[in-house]
KOLDREN-162881 format. One record per residue: residue number from 1; x, y, z of N, C-alpha, C, O in turn. Coordinates in steps of 0.05 Angstrom, whole numbers, plus 5000, padded with zeros to 4 digits. Example, Ala and Ser with C-alpha at 12.3 -4.5 7.8 and 13.67 -1.06 7.14 Angstrom:
<rofis>
{nr = 1, n_east = 5264, n_north = 4886, n_up = 5156, ca_east = 5246, ca_north = 4910, ca_up = 5156, c_east = 5264, c_north = 4934, c_up = 5156, o_east = 5285, o_north = 4934, o_up = 5169}
{nr = 2, n_east = 5257, n_north = 4955, n_up = 5142, ca_east = 5273, ca_north = 4979, ca_up = 5143, c_east = 5258, c_north = 5001, c_up = 5157, o_east = 5268, o_north = 5023, o_up = 5161}
</rofis>
This chain:
<rofis>
{nr = 1, n_east = 1291, n_north = 9331, n_up = 8108, ca_east = 1286, ca_north = 9324, ca_up = 8082, c_east = 1257, c_north = 9333, c_up = 8070, o_east = 1237, o_north = 9332, o_up = 8084}
{nr = 2, n_east = 1257, n_north = 9343, n_up = 8045, ca_east = 1235, ca_north = 9355, ca_up = 8036, c_east = 1216, c_north = 9334, c_up = 8019, o_east = 1224, o_north = 9311, o_up = 8013}
{nr = 3, n_east = 1193, n_north = 9343, n_up = 8012, ca_east = 1174, ca_north = 9323, ca_up = 8002, c_east = 1188, c_north = 9315, c_up = 7968, o_east = 1184, o_north = 9294, o_up = 7956}
{nr = 4, n_east = 1204, n_north = 9338, n_up = 7958, ca_east = 1218, ca_north = 9334, ca_up = 7935, c_east = 1240, c_north = 9308, c_up = 7933, o_east = 1247, o_north = 9292, o_up = 7917}
{nr = 5, n_east = 1248, n_north = 9315, n_up = 7960, ca_east = 1276, ca_north = 9294, ca_up = 7956, c_east = 1264, c_north = 9268, c_up = 7963, o_east = 1276, o_north = 9248, o_up = 7956}
{nr = 6, n_east = 1241, n_north = 9263, n_up = 7978, ca_east = 1227, ca_north = 9234, ca_up = 7981, c_east = 1220, c_north = 9227, c_up = 7953, o_east = 1228, o_north = 9205, o_up = 7945}
{nr = 7, n_east = 1205, n_north = 9244, n_up = 7938, ca_east = 1190, ca_north = 9237, ca_up = 7911, c_east = 1222, c_north = 9228, c_up = 7896, o_east = 1222, o_north = 9205, o_up = 7888}
{nr = 8, n_east = 1242, n_north = 9242, n_up = 7891, ca_east = 1268, ca_north = 9240, ca_up = 7874, c_east = 1278, c_north = 9211, c_up = 7886, o_east = 1293, o_north = 9198, o_up = 7871}
{nr = 9, n_east = 1273, n_north = 9202, n_up = 7911, ca_east = 1287, ca_north = 9180, ca_up = 7920, c_east = 1271, c_north = 9156, c_up = 7911, o_east = 1281, o_north = 9134, o_up = 7905}
{nr = 10, n_east = 1241, n_north = 9163, n_up = 7912, ca_east = 1225, ca_north = 9140, ca_up = 7906, c_east = 1231, c_north = 9131, c_up = 7875, o_east = 1233, o_north = 9108, o_up = 7868}
{nr = 11, n_east = 1233, n_north = 9158, n_up = 7857, ca_east = 1232, ca_north = 9144, ca_up = 7826, c_east = 1260, c_north = 9137, c_up = 7824, o_east = 1266, o_north = 9121, o_up = 7806}
{nr = 12, n_east = 1285, n_north = 9147, n_up = 7845, ca_east = 1307, ca_north = 9127, ca_up = 7838, c_east = 1304, c_north = 9099, c_up = 7843, o_east = 1315, o_north = 9082, o_up = 7829}
{nr = 13, n_east = 1290, n_north = 9094, n_up = 7863, ca_east = 1285, ca_north = 9066, ca_up = 7871, c_east = 1272, c_north = 9052, c_up = 7854, o_east = 1278, o_north = 9028, o_up = 7852}
{nr = 14, n_east = 1253, n_north = 9064, n_up = 7838, ca_east = 1236, ca_north = 9051, ca_up = 7816, c_east = 1253, c_north = 9050, c_up = 7790, o_east = 1244, o_north = 9037, o_up = 7771}
{nr = 15, n_east = 1279, n_north = 9065, n_up = 7788, ca_east = 1293, ca_north = 9068, ca_up = 7767, c_east = 1275, c_north = 9081, c_up = 7746, o_east = 1270, o_north = 9069, o_up = 7724}
{nr = 16, n_east = 1266, n_north = 9104, n_up = 7752, ca_east = 1252, ca_north = 9119, ca_up = 7735, c_east = 1256, c_north = 9149, c_up = 7741, o_east = 1237, o_north = 9164, o_up = 7746}
{nr = 17, n_east = 1285, n_north = 9157, n_up = 7741, ca_east = 1289, ca_north = 9185, ca_up = 7740, c_east = 1278, c_north = 9204, c_up = 7723, o_east = 1277, o_north = 9227, o_up = 7731}
{nr = 18, n_east = 1270, n_north = 9196, n_up = 7701, ca_east = 1261, ca_north = 9211, ca_up = 7679, c_east = 1234, c_north = 9224, c_up = 7680, o_east = 1228, o_north = 9243, o_up = 7665}
{nr = 19, n_east = 1215, n_north = 9212, n_up = 7699, ca_east = 1190, ca_north = 9215, ca_up = 7712, c_east = 1191, c_north = 9241, c_up = 7733, o_east = 1171, o_north = 9254, o_up = 7738}
{nr = 20, n_east = 1213, n_north = 9245, n_up = 7742, ca_east = 1220, ca_north = 9267, ca_up = 7764, c_east = 1220, c_north = 9294, c_up = 7744, o_east = 1213, o_north = 9315, o_up = 7756}
{nr = 21, n_east = 1225, n_north = 9296, n_up = 7721, ca_east = 1226, ca_north = 9326, ca_up = 7713, c_east = 1199, c_north = 9336, c_up = 7713, o_east = 1196, o_north = 9360, o_up = 7719}
{nr = 22, n_east = 1178, n_north = 9321, n_up = 7708, ca_east = 1145, ca_north = 9335, ca_up = 7704, c_east = 1136, c_north = 9339, c_up = 7733, o_east = 1117, o_north = 9354, o_up = 7735}
{nr = 23, n_east = 1145, n_north = 9328, n_up = 7755, ca_east = 1136, ca_north = 9328, ca_up = 7782, c_east = 1147, c_north = 9348, c_up = 7800, o_east = 1140, o_north = 9346, o_up = 7824}
{nr = 24, n_east = 1162, n_north = 9365, n_up = 7794, ca_east = 1171, ca_north = 9386, ca_up = 7810, c_east = 1154, c_north = 9399, c_up = 7827, o_east = 1156, o_north = 9399, o_up = 7852}
{nr = 25, n_east = 1130, n_north = 9414, n_up = 7810, ca_east = 1108, ca_north = 9423, ca_up = 7826, c_east = 1085, c_north = 9410, c_up = 7822, o_east = 1065, o_north = 9423, o_up = 7824}
{nr = 26, n_east = 1083, n_north = 9384, n_up = 7815, ca_east = 1063, ca_north = 9369, ca_up = 7807, c_east = 1045, c_north = 9360, c_up = 7826, o_east = 1053, o_north = 9345, o_up = 7844}
{nr = 27, n_east = 1017, n_north = 9368, n_up = 7824, ca_east = 0995, ca_north = 9360, ca_up = 7850, c_east = 0992, c_north = 9333, c_up = 7855, o_east = 0987, o_north = 9325, o_up = 7878}
{nr = 28, n_east = 0995, n_north = 9314, n_up = 7827, ca_east = 0996, ca_north = 9284, ca_up = 7839, c_east = 1018, c_north = 9277, c_up = 7852, o_east = 1015, o_north = 9258, o_up = 7867}
{nr = 29, n_east = 1042, n_north = 9286, n_up = 7851, ca_east = 1065, ca_north = 9280, ca_up = 7869, c_east = 1064, c_north = 9290, c_up = 7893, o_east = 1077, o_north = 9279, o_up = 7911}
{nr = 30, n_east = 1049, n_north = 9312, n_up = 7899, ca_east = 1047, ca_north = 9322, ca_up = 7923, c_east = 1026, c_north = 9304, c_up = 7939, o_east = 1033, o_north = 9295, o_up = 7962}
{nr = 31, n_east = 1005, n_north = 9298, n_up = 7931, ca_east = 0986, ca_north = 9281, ca_up = 7939, c_east = 0994, c_north = 9256, c_up = 7949, o_east = 0984, o_north = 9247, o_up = 7970}
{nr = 32, n_east = 1014, n_north = 9240, n_up = 7935, ca_east = 1026, ca_north = 9213, ca_up = 7940, c_east = 1041, c_north = 9215, c_up = 7968, o_east = 1039, o_north = 9201, o_up = 7988}
{nr = 33, n_east = 1058, n_north = 9240, n_up = 7961, ca_east = 1076, ca_north = 9248, ca_up = 7986, c_east = 1059, c_north = 9250, c_up = 8007, o_east = 1066, o_north = 9236, o_up = 8027}
{nr = 34, n_east = 1038, n_north = 9261, n_up = 8010, ca_east = 1023, ca_north = 9277, ca_up = 8033, c_east = 1006, c_north = 9249, c_up = 8044, o_east = 1000, o_north = 9245, o_up = 8068}
{nr = 35, n_east = 1000, n_north = 9230, n_up = 8022, ca_east = 0986, ca_north = 9203, ca_up = 8034, c_east = 1004, c_north = 9189, c_up = 8051, o_east = 0995, o_north = 9182, o_up = 8073}
{nr = 36, n_east = 1028, n_north = 9184, n_up = 8047, ca_east = 1049, ca_north = 9174, ca_up = 8063, c_east = 1056, c_north = 9185, c_up = 8088, o_east = 1060, o_north = 9173, o_up = 8110}
{nr = 37, n_east = 1056, n_north = 9216, n_up = 8081, ca_east = 1066, ca_north = 9234, ca_up = 8103, c_east = 1045, c_north = 9231, c_up = 8127, o_east = 1051, o_north = 9227, o_up = 8151}
{nr = 38, n_east = 1022, n_north = 9233, n_up = 8117, ca_east = 0997, ca_north = 9226, ca_up = 8139, c_east = 0996, c_north = 9202, c_up = 8157, o_east = 0987, o_north = 9201, o_up = 8180}
{nr = 39, n_east = 1009, n_north = 9182, n_up = 8141, ca_east = 1006, ca_north = 9152, ca_up = 8155, c_east = 1032, c_north = 9153, c_up = 8179, o_east = 1030, o_north = 9145, o_up = 8202}
{nr = 40, n_east = 1055, n_north = 9165, n_up = 8167, ca_east = 1075, ca_north = 9165, ca_up = 8187, c_east = 1072, c_north = 9187, c_up = 8206, o_east = 1081, o_north = 9185, o_up = 8228}
{nr = 41, n_east = 1058, n_north = 9209, n_up = 8198, ca_east = 1056, ca_north = 9229, ca_up = 8221, c_east = 1047, c_north = 9218, c_up = 8243, o_east = 1060, o_north = 9220, o_up = 8264}
{nr = 42, n_east = 1024, n_north = 9204, n_up = 8243, ca_east = 1007, ca_north = 9189, ca_up = 8266, c_east = 1024, c_north = 9175, c_up = 8283, o_east = 1017, o_north = 9173, o_up = 8306}
{nr = 43, n_east = 1043, n_north = 9166, n_up = 8277, ca_east = 1061, ca_north = 9146, ca_up = 8288, c_east = 1081, c_north = 9165, c_up = 8308, o_east = 1089, o_north = 9157, o_up = 8330}
{nr = 44, n_east = 1085, n_north = 9190, n_up = 8298, ca_east = 1106, ca_north = 9210, ca_up = 8317, c_east = 1093, c_north = 9234, c_up = 8328, o_east = 1106, o_north = 9246, o_up = 8345}
{nr = 45, n_east = 1068, n_north = 9244, n_up = 8321, ca_east = 1054, ca_north = 9265, ca_up = 8326, c_east = 1027, c_north = 9256, c_up = 8340, o_east = 1013, o_north = 9236, o_up = 8334}
{nr = 46, n_east = 1022, n_north = 9272, n_up = 8358, ca_east = 0990, ca_north = 9272, ca_up = 8370, c_east = 0972, c_north = 9294, c_up = 8356, o_east = 0948, o_north = 9291, o_up = 8354}
{nr = 47, n_east = 0985, n_north = 9313, n_up = 8346, ca_east = 0971, ca_north = 9337, ca_up = 8336, c_east = 0953, c_north = 9329, c_up = 8308, o_east = 0951, o_north = 9305, o_up = 8300}
{nr = 48, n_east = 0942, n_north = 9347, n_up = 8297, ca_east = 0927, ca_north = 9340, ca_up = 8274, c_east = 0950, c_north = 9344, c_up = 8253, o_east = 0968, o_north = 9360, o_up = 8255}
{nr = 49, n_east = 0946, n_north = 9327, n_up = 8232, ca_east = 0959, ca_north = 9325, ca_up = 8214, c_east = 0965, c_north = 9353, c_up = 8193, o_east = 0947, o_north = 9366, o_up = 8183}
{nr = 50, n_east = 0989, n_north = 9358, n_up = 8191, ca_east = 0992, ca_north = 9380, ca_up = 8176, c_east = 1007, c_north = 9376, c_up = 8151, o_east = 1032, o_north = 9376, o_up = 8150}
{nr = 51, n_east = 0988, n_north = 9370, n_up = 8127, ca_east = 1002, ca_north = 9362, ca_up = 8099, c_east = 1018, c_north = 9385, c_up = 8085, o_east = 1015, o_north = 9409, o_up = 8088}
{nr = 52, n_east = 1036, n_north = 9372, n_up = 8070, ca_east = 1053, ca_north = 9390, ca_up = 8055, c_east = 1035, c_north = 9407, c_up = 8035, o_east = 1018, o_north = 9397, o_up = 8021}
{nr = 53, n_east = 1041, n_north = 9436, n_up = 8037, ca_east = 1031, ca_north = 9448, ca_up = 8014, c_east = 1041, c_north = 9453, c_up = 7988, o_east = 1027, o_north = 9458, o_up = 7969}
{nr = 54, n_east = 1070, n_north = 9450, n_up = 7988, ca_east = 1085, ca_north = 9444, ca_up = 7961, c_east = 1109, c_north = 9426, c_up = 7969, o_east = 1117, o_north = 9425, o_up = 7992}
{nr = 55, n_east = 1122, n_north = 9411, n_up = 7948, ca_east = 1140, ca_north = 9390, ca_up = 7952, c_east = 1165, c_north = 9397, c_up = 7960, o_east = 1181, o_north = 9380, o_up = 7966}
{nr = 56, n_east = 1172, n_north = 9427, n_up = 7960, ca_east = 1200, ca_north = 9436, ca_up = 7972, c_east = 1202, c_north = 9440, c_up = 7999, o_east = 1224, o_north = 9446, o_up = 8008}
{nr = 57, n_east = 1175, n_north = 9437, n_up = 8017, ca_east = 1172, ca_north = 9437, ca_up = 8041, c_east = 1185, c_north = 9417, c_up = 8059, o_east = 1186, o_north = 9394, o_up = 8051}
{nr = 58, n_east = 1195, n_north = 9422, n_up = 8082, ca_east = 1214, ca_north = 9399, ca_up = 8095, c_east = 1189, c_north = 9384, c_up = 8115, o_east = 1173, o_north = 9396, o_up = 8128}
{nr = 59, n_east = 1192, n_north = 9356, n_up = 8112, ca_east = 1180, ca_north = 9337, ca_up = 8127, c_east = 1184, c_north = 9341, c_up = 8156, o_east = 1207, o_north = 9348, o_up = 8163}
{nr = 60, n_east = 1164, n_north = 9338, n_up = 8176, ca_east = 1166, ca_north = 9343, ca_up = 8205, c_east = 1165, c_north = 9310, c_up = 8211, o_east = 1144, o_north = 9301, o_up = 8219}
{nr = 61, n_east = 1185, n_north = 9296, n_up = 8208, ca_east = 1188, ca_north = 9271, ca_up = 8215, c_east = 1213, c_north = 9267, c_up = 8228, o_east = 1232, o_north = 9282, o_up = 8223}
{nr = 62, n_east = 1215, n_north = 9247, n_up = 8246, ca_east = 1249, ca_north = 9236, ca_up = 8253, c_east = 1263, c_north = 9223, c_up = 8228, o_east = 1253, o_north = 9220, o_up = 8206}
{nr = 63, n_east = 1283, n_north = 9218, n_up = 8234, ca_east = 1300, ca_north = 9201, ca_up = 8213, c_east = 1290, c_north = 9174, c_up = 8212, o_east = 1290, o_north = 9162, o_up = 8190}
{nr = 64, n_east = 1283, n_north = 9166, n_up = 8231, ca_east = 1274, ca_north = 9137, ca_up = 8232, c_east = 1253, c_north = 9130, c_up = 8214, o_east = 1251, o_north = 9107, o_up = 8205}
{nr = 65, n_east = 1235, n_north = 9153, n_up = 8207, ca_east = 1209, ca_north = 9149, ca_up = 8187, c_east = 1219, c_north = 9155, c_up = 8159, o_east = 1204, o_north = 9150, o_up = 8140}
{nr = 66, n_east = 1240, n_north = 9164, n_up = 8155, ca_east = 1246, ca_north = 9175, ca_up = 8122, c_east = 1251, c_north = 9150, c_up = 8108, o_east = 1244, o_north = 9151, o_up = 8084}
{nr = 67, n_east = 1263, n_north = 9125, n_up = 8117, ca_east = 1262, ca_north = 9105, ca_up = 8096, c_east = 1233, c_north = 9095, c_up = 8087, o_east = 1226, o_north = 9091, o_up = 8064}
{nr = 68, n_east = 1221, n_north = 9092, n_up = 8106, ca_east = 1190, ca_north = 9084, ca_up = 8104, c_east = 1175, c_north = 9105, c_up = 8084, o_east = 1159, o_north = 9096, o_up = 8066}
{nr = 69, n_east = 1179, n_north = 9129, n_up = 8087, ca_east = 1172, ca_north = 9149, ca_up = 8070, c_east = 1181, c_north = 9146, c_up = 8043, o_east = 1164, o_north = 9154, o_up = 8027}
{nr = 70, n_east = 1197, n_north = 9139, n_up = 8035, ca_east = 1210, ca_north = 9132, ca_up = 8012, c_east = 1200, c_north = 9110, c_up = 7997, o_east = 1194, o_north = 9109, o_up = 7973}
{nr = 71, n_east = 1199, n_north = 9091, n_up = 8018, ca_east = 1185, ca_north = 9062, ca_up = 8006, c_east = 1158, c_north = 9063, c_up = 8000, o_east = 1149, o_north = 9051, o_up = 7981}
{nr = 72, n_east = 1143, n_north = 9078, n_up = 8017, ca_east = 1117, ca_north = 9084, ca_up = 8016, c_east = 1106, c_north = 9097, c_up = 7991, o_east = 1087, o_north = 9088, o_up = 7978}
{nr = 73, n_east = 1122, n_north = 9122, n_up = 7986, ca_east = 1113, ca_north = 9135, ca_up = 7964, c_east = 1119, c_north = 9119, c_up = 7936, o_east = 1105, o_north = 9121, o_up = 7916}
{nr = 74, n_east = 1145, n_north = 9103, n_up = 7937, ca_east = 1148, ca_north = 9089, ca_up = 7914, c_east = 1127, c_north = 9066, c_up = 7911, o_east = 1122, o_north = 9058, o_up = 7888}
{nr = 75, n_east = 1115, n_north = 9055, n_up = 7932, ca_east = 1094, ca_north = 9033, ca_up = 7931, c_east = 1072, c_north = 9046, c_up = 7915, o_east = 1063, o_north = 9033, o_up = 7895}
{nr = 76, n_east = 1062, n_north = 9067, n_up = 7920, ca_east = 1037, ca_north = 9085, ca_up = 7917, c_east = 1043, c_north = 9091, c_up = 7887, o_east = 1024, o_north = 9091, o_up = 7871}
{nr = 77, n_east = 1070, n_north = 9098, n_up = 7878, ca_east = 1070, ca_north = 9109, ca_up = 7852, c_east = 1072, c_north = 9080, c_up = 7835, o_east = 1065, o_north = 9080, o_up = 7811}
{nr = 78, n_east = 1081, n_north = 9060, n_up = 7846, ca_east = 1074, ca_north = 9035, ca_up = 7827, c_east = 1047, c_north = 9025, c_up = 7820, o_east = 1043, o_north = 9012, o_up = 7800}
{nr = 79, n_east = 1028, n_north = 9031, n_up = 7837, ca_east = 1001, ca_north = 9029, ca_up = 7833, c_east = 0988, c_north = 9042, c_up = 7804, o_east = 0970, o_north = 9031, o_up = 7791}
{nr = 80, n_east = 1000, n_north = 9066, n_up = 7798, ca_east = 0999, ca_north = 9076, ca_up = 7771, c_east = 1005, c_north = 9065, c_up = 7751, o_east = 0994, o_north = 9070, o_up = 7730}
{nr = 81, n_east = 1025, n_north = 9047, n_up = 7754, ca_east = 1043, ca_north = 9034, ca_up = 7734, c_east = 1036, c_north = 9006, c_up = 7728, o_east = 1015, o_north = 8998, o_up = 7738}
{nr = 82, n_east = 1051, n_north = 8985, n_up = 7712, ca_east = 1038, ca_north = 8964, ca_up = 7705, c_east = 1058, c_north = 8943, c_up = 7712, o_east = 1058, o_north = 8921, o_up = 7703}
{nr = 83, n_east = 1077, n_north = 8953, n_up = 7729, ca_east = 1102, ca_north = 8930, ca_up = 7740, c_east = 1089, c_north = 8919, c_up = 7769, o_east = 1092, o_north = 8931, o_up = 7791}
{nr = 84, n_east = 1080, n_north = 8901, n_up = 7767, ca_east = 1068, ca_north = 8885, ca_up = 7791, c_east = 1093, c_north = 8877, c_up = 7811, o_east = 1093, o_north = 8877, o_up = 7835}
{nr = 85, n_east = 1114, n_north = 8869, n_up = 7793, ca_east = 1140, ca_north = 8863, ca_up = 7812, c_east = 1144, c_north = 8883, c_up = 7827, o_east = 1141, o_north = 8880, o_up = 7851}
{nr = 86, n_east = 1152, n_north = 8907, n_up = 7817, ca_east = 1161, ca_north = 8929, ca_up = 7829, c_east = 1146, c_north = 8936, c_up = 7856, o_east = 1159, o_north = 8942, o_up = 7876}
{nr = 87, n_east = 1114, n_north = 8934, n_up = 7853, ca_east = 1096, ca_north = 8942, ca_up = 7874, c_east = 1106, c_north = 8923, c_up = 7897, o_east = 1116, o_north = 8931, o_up = 7917}
{nr = 88, n_east = 1102, n_north = 8895, n_up = 7892, ca_east = 1107, ca_north = 8879, ca_up = 7915, c_east = 1135, c_north = 8883, c_up = 7930, o_east = 1137, o_north = 8881, o_up = 7955}
{nr = 89, n_east = 1157, n_north = 8888, n_up = 7913, ca_east = 1183, ca_north = 8896, ca_up = 7924, c_east = 1179, c_north = 8919, c_up = 7941, o_east = 1184, o_north = 8917, o_up = 7965}
{nr = 90, n_east = 1170, n_north = 8940, n_up = 7930, ca_east = 1166, ca_north = 8965, ca_up = 7948, c_east = 1148, c_north = 8963, c_up = 7972, o_east = 1153, o_north = 8974, o_up = 7994}
{nr = 91, n_east = 1129, n_north = 8949, n_up = 7967, ca_east = 1108, ca_north = 8945, ca_up = 7990, c_east = 1124, c_north = 8927, c_up = 8011, o_east = 1123, o_north = 8935, o_up = 8034}
{nr = 92, n_east = 1138, n_north = 8904, n_up = 8007, ca_east = 1155, ca_north = 8893, ca_up = 8025, c_east = 1174, c_north = 8911, c_up = 8040, o_east = 1178, o_north = 8910, o_up = 8064}
{nr = 93, n_east = 1186, n_north = 8928, n_up = 8021, ca_east = 1207, ca_north = 8947, ca_up = 8038, c_east = 1194, c_north = 8970, c_up = 8055, o_east = 1206, o_north = 8981, o_up = 8074}
{nr = 94, n_east = 1170, n_north = 8976, n_up = 8046, ca_east = 1152, ca_north = 8997, ca_up = 8061, c_east = 1144, c_north = 8981, c_up = 8088, o_east = 1147, o_north = 8993, o_up = 8109}
{nr = 95, n_east = 1135, n_north = 8958, n_up = 8089, ca_east = 1126, ca_north = 8943, ca_up = 8111, c_east = 1147, c_north = 8939, c_up = 8128, o_east = 1144, o_north = 8944, o_up = 8152}
{nr = 96, n_east = 1169, n_north = 8930, n_up = 8120, ca_east = 1196, ca_north = 8928, ca_up = 8139, c_east = 1199, c_north = 8952, c_up = 8151, o_east = 1195, o_north = 8952, o_up = 8175}
{nr = 97, n_east = 1206, n_north = 8977, n_up = 8136, ca_east = 1214, ca_north = 9000, ca_up = 8143, c_east = 1192, c_north = 9013, c_up = 8169, o_east = 1200, o_north = 9027, o_up = 8187}
{nr = 98, n_east = 1169, n_north = 9005, n_up = 8166, ca_east = 1146, ca_north = 9014, ca_up = 8184, c_east = 1153, c_north = 9001, c_up = 8211, o_east = 1147, o_north = 9013, o_up = 8231}
{nr = 99, n_east = 1166, n_north = 8976, n_up = 8213, ca_east = 1172, ca_north = 8964, ca_up = 8234, c_east = 1194, c_north = 8979, c_up = 8255, o_east = 1195, o_north = 8975, o_up = 8280}
{nr = 100, n_east = 1212, n_north = 8996, n_up = 8240, ca_east = 1231, ca_north = 9009, ca_up = 8250, c_east = 1223, c_north = 9042, c_up = 8261, o_east = 1239, o_north = 9057, o_up = 8272}
{nr = 101, n_east = 1197, n_north = 9049, n_up = 8255, ca_east = 1188, ca_north = 9077, ca_up = 8260, c_east = 1176, c_north = 9082, c_up = 8289, o_east = 1175, o_north = 9105, o_up = 8298}
{nr = 102, n_east = 1168, n_north = 9059, n_up = 8303, ca_east = 1158, ca_north = 9063, ca_up = 8324, c_east = 1130, c_north = 9074, c_up = 8324, o_east = 1122, o_north = 9084, o_up = 8303}
{nr = 103, n_east = 1114, n_north = 9072, n_up = 8346, ca_east = 1087, ca_north = 9084, ca_up = 8347, c_east = 1067, c_north = 9062, c_up = 8338, o_east = 1073, o_north = 9039, o_up = 8332}
{nr = 104, n_east = 1043, n_north = 9073, n_up = 8337, ca_east = 1019, ca_north = 9056, ca_up = 8329, c_east = 1011, c_north = 9067, c_up = 8302, o_east = 1009, o_north = 9091, o_up = 8298}
{nr = 105, n_east = 1006, n_north = 9047, n_up = 8281, ca_east = 0994, ca_north = 9052, ca_up = 8257, c_east = 0970, c_north = 9058, c_up = 8256, o_east = 0954, o_north = 9040, o_up = 8260}
{nr = 106, n_east = 0961, n_north = 9080, n_up = 8250, ca_east = 0932, ca_north = 9091, ca_up = 8252, c_east = 0919, c_north = 9097, c_up = 8223, o_east = 0917, o_north = 9121, o_up = 8217}
{nr = 107, n_east = 0912, n_north = 9080, n_up = 8207, ca_east = 0905, ca_north = 9085, ca_up = 8181, c_east = 0884, c_north = 9105, c_up = 8172, o_east = 0872, o_north = 9113, o_up = 8192}
{nr = 108, n_east = 0875, n_north = 9114, n_up = 8153, ca_east = 0851, ca_north = 9133, ca_up = 8145, c_east = 0833, c_north = 9111, c_up = 8143, o_east = 0810, o_north = 9114, o_up = 8151}
{nr = 109, n_east = 0841, n_north = 9085, n_up = 8130, ca_east = 0821, ca_north = 9064, ca_up = 8122, c_east = 0809, c_north = 9057, c_up = 8156, o_east = 0785, o_north = 9060, o_up = 8157}
{nr = 110, n_east = 0819, n_north = 9050, n_up = 8176, ca_east = 0805, ca_north = 9050, ca_up = 8200, c_east = 0784, c_north = 9069, c_up = 8207, o_east = 0762, o_north = 9063, o_up = 8216}
{nr = 111, n_east = 0793, n_north = 9098, n_up = 8202, ca_east = 0775, ca_north = 9119, ca_up = 8209, c_east = 0751, c_north = 9120, c_up = 8190, o_east = 0728, o_north = 9125, o_up = 8198}
{nr = 112, n_east = 0755, n_north = 9115, n_up = 8164, ca_east = 0734, ca_north = 9115, ca_up = 8149, c_east = 0714, c_north = 9092, c_up = 8149, o_east = 0691, o_north = 9094, o_up = 8142}
{nr = 113, n_east = 0725, n_north = 9068, n_up = 8159, ca_east = 0705, ca_north = 9049, ca_up = 8170, c_east = 0694, c_north = 9051, c_up = 8197, o_east = 0679, o_north = 9033, o_up = 8205}
{nr = 114, n_east = 0700, n_north = 9071, n_up = 8211, ca_east = 0685, ca_north = 9076, ca_up = 8234, c_east = 0699, c_north = 9062, c_up = 8257, o_east = 0688, o_north = 9060, o_up = 8279}
{nr = 115, n_east = 0726, n_north = 9053, n_up = 8254, ca_east = 0736, ca_north = 9033, ca_up = 8272, c_east = 0752, c_north = 9048, c_up = 8291, o_east = 0760, o_north = 9035, o_up = 8310}
{nr = 116, n_east = 0760, n_north = 9074, n_up = 8288, ca_east = 0779, ca_north = 9091, ca_up = 8307, c_east = 0760, c_north = 9105, c_up = 8325, o_east = 0769, o_north = 9119, o_up = 8343}
</rofis>
């Protein structure tokens, strides 16, 4: 699966396929995908995170992380919108999907706060 596929799935989940037209190479779409990709990367990989350079690049995650990838991207996309109900729904789906990914969640928030 590519970063663009994840972004398309997330917009589909949010029922906003019209927004995808402008995101094919959009830097903000890439940033959102890489933010969730980083979170999930550390659940499966031990090496340094390798962000996507473009949205057409394939993700280096197992299939068990792909639902969480979509839900996490959708959650972040909701932060830019005004639909609080969609945010709560996507966040719930993301948190549920995380339980099926295995590994330990190590967020950047912990690192930034000096807790890691």
